Structures are given as C-alpha cells and as structure tokens.
C-alpha positions in Angstrom: 7.4 -137.0 -108.3 5.7 -136.5 -105.3 5.3 -138.6 -102.3 2.0 -140.0 -103.2 3.1 -141.2 -106.5 6.2 -142.8 -104.8 4.0 -144.8 -102.4 1.7 -145.8 -105.2 4.7 -147.2 -107.2 5.8 -149.5 -104.4 5.1 -153.2 -104.9 3.6 -154.1 -101.6 3.8 -157.8 -102.0 7.5 -157.7 -102.8 8.1 -155.3 -99.9 6.2 -157.6 -97.5 8.1 -160.6 -98.7 11.4 -158.7 -98.1 10.2 -157.7 -94.7 9.4 -161.3 -93.7 12.7 -162.6 -95.1 14.6 -159.9 -93.3 12.8 -160.6 -90.0 13.5 -164.3 -90.5 17.2 -163.5 -91.2 17.4 -161.4 -88.0 15.7 -164.1 -86.0 18.1 -166.9 -87.3 21.2 -164.7 -86.9 20.1 -163.7 -83.4 19.2 -167.3 -82.5 22.2 -169.2 -83.9 24.9 -166.6 -84.4 24.3 -163.6 -82.2 23.6 -165.6 -79.0 26.8 -167.6 -79.2 28.7 -164.5 -80.3 27.3 -162.6 -77.3 28.1 -165.6 -75.1 31.7 -165.6 -76.3 31.9 -161.8 -75.8 30.5 -162.2 -72.3 33.0 -165.0 -71.5 35.8 -162.8 -72.9 34.5 -159.8 -70.8 34.4 -162.1 -67.7 37.9 -163.3 -68.5 39.2 -159.8 -68.9 37.5 -158.8 -65.6 39.0 -161.9 -63.9 42.4 -161.0 -65.3 42.0 -157.5 -64.1 41.0 -158.7 -60.6 43.9 -161.1 -60.6 46.3 -158.4 -61.6 45.0 -156.2 -58.8 45.4 -159.0 -56.3 48.9 -159.6 -57.6 49.7 -156.0 -57.4 48.4 -155.9 -53.8 50.4 -159.0 -52.9 53.5 -157.6 -54.6 53.2 -154.4 -52.5 52.8 -156.5 -49.4 55.8 -158.6 -50.3 57.8 -155.4 -51.1 56.9 -153.9 -47.7 57.8 -157.2 -46.0 61.1 -157.2 -47.8 61.8 -153.6 -46.8 61.0 -154.5 -43.2 63.3 -157.5 -43.3 66.0 -155.4 -44.9 65.7 -152.8 -42.1 65.8 -155.6 -39.5 68.9 -157.0 -41.1 70.5 -153.5 -41.1 69.6 -153.1 -37.5 71.0 -156.5 -36.6 74.2 -155.7 -38.5 74.5 -152.4 -36.7 73.9 -154.1 -33.3 76.6 -156.7 -34.2 79.0 -154.0 -35.1 78.3 -152.1 -31.9 78.7 -155.3 -29.9 82.0 -156.1 -31.7 83.2 -152.6 -31.0 82.3 -152.9 -27.3 83.9 -156.3 -27.0 87.1 -155.0 -28.7 87.2 -152.0 -26.3 86.7 -154.3 -23.4 89.4 -156.7 -24.6 91.8 -153.8 -25.1 91.1 -152.5 -21.6 91.6 -156.1 -20.2 94.9 -156.4 -22.1 96.1 -153.0 -20.8 95.0 -153.9 -17.3 96.8 -157.2 -17.5 99.9 -155.6 -18.9 99.9 -153.0 -16.1 99.4 -155.8 -13.5 102.2 -157.8 -15.1 104.5 -154.7 -15.1 103.7 -154.1 -11.5 104.4 -157.8 -10.6 107.7 -157.6 -12.5 108.6 -154.4 -10.8 107.9 -155.9 -7.4 109.8 -159.0 -8.3 112.7 -156.9 -9.5 112.6 -154.9 -6.3 112.5 -158.1 -4.2 115.5 -159.5 -6.2 117.4 -156.2 -5.7 116.7 -156.3 -1.9 117.7 -160.0 -1.7 120.9 -159.3 -3.6 121.6 -156.3 -1.5 121.1 -158.3 1.6 123.4 -161.0 0.2 126.0 -158.4 -0.7 125.8 -156.9 2.8 126.0 -160.4 4.3 129.0 -161.1 2.1 130.7 -157.8 3.1 130.0 -158.6 6.8 131.5 -162.0 6.4 134.6 -160.5 4.7 134.9 -157.8 7.3 134.6 -160.4 10.0 137.2 -162.6 8.3 139.5 -159.6 7.8 139.0 -158.5 11.4 139.9 -162.0 12.6 142.9 -161.9 10.2 144.0 -158.5 11.4 143.5 -159.5 15.0 145.6 -162.5 14.4 148.4 -160.5 12.8 148.2 -157.9 15.4 148.5 -160.4 18.1 151.4 -162.1 16.3 153.3 -158.9 15.7 152.3 -156.7 18.6 153.1 -153.8 16.6 153.0 -150.2 17.6 150.1 -148.0 16.8 151.4 -146.5 13.5 152.2 -150.0 12.2 148.8 -151.3 13.1 147.2 -148.4 11.2 149.3 -149.2 8.2 148.3 -152.8 8.4 144.6 -152.0 8.7 144.9 -149.6 5.7 146.6 -152.3 3.6 143.9 -154.8 4.5 141.2 -152.4 3.7 142.8 -151.7 0.3 142.9 -155.5 -0.3 139.2 -155.7 0.5 138.5 -152.8 -1.8 140.4 -154.4 -4.7 138.5 -157.7 -4.4 
C-alpha cells in the first residue's frame, strides 16, 4: 500500500468529527480541569517557595541567635574570670592584712612584755634597795648596840648578807 491509497481510504468525515471532539475535549479540560489544576500547582509552588524563604529566614535568625549566644557565653566566661581574679586579689590582700596585723600584734606584745620586764626589774631593784636600806639600818643598830671590833662587824655583815641572799 502506498501513501496515496492510504490517504484515499481515510474517512474524512469521521476524522473531522474526531478532530472536533478532541479539540472540544482539550478546551473543556483546559477550561475546567487544567486551569484549576495549574492554579493548585501554582499555589503549591508558591507555598513551597514561601516555605523555602521562611526556612532561609529561620536559618539566618538561628545563626544570629547562635552568634549572640556565643558572645554571651564569652562574656560570661570573661566575667567569671574577672570574678576569680578579683577574688584572688582580695584573698591575697586579706592575707597580707592578716600577716601585717599579726606582725603588729606581735610587736605590740613584745613591747608590752619588755615594758613589763622593765617594770618588774625596777620593782625588784626598788625592793632590793628597800631591803638593803632595812638591813643597813638593822646592821647599824646592832653595831651601835654592840660596838664590836672590826672582825666581829665583818662577820655580822656577812651573816646579814647571807640572810638577804636566802630570802
């Protein structure tokens, strides 16, 4: 069969009818089915694009928030380090003050002890002077009473000095 015979065998009325029905079907589908379907697809595309835009905005906000949190963490670390440094300085200062106060108290106690020693020494010397004076008076009284010779006076003085030494 050749091409000419094929074209001659076509029923042109039937083909024309099928072409009109097919065109009508395309028009109906495009009018009532394709347009709403394309509208839904456009809405879906717009929704997907909006979601992508929102996701990008959320990602940018999350990165900003993350950076802000990092800065706050660094600030908190710096503040903690400063607080530790201040606490260390304060403890060193307090320890120096305690040591200085202890040294001053030790010096004050040393001076007070030296003053007490000097006072007691003066009192002891005063007491010894009083005893010597009393003994001298007693010896003089005895010497006057006895009017002893020189060797007996020396024995008497030695015996009184021994008595003073024993007391």
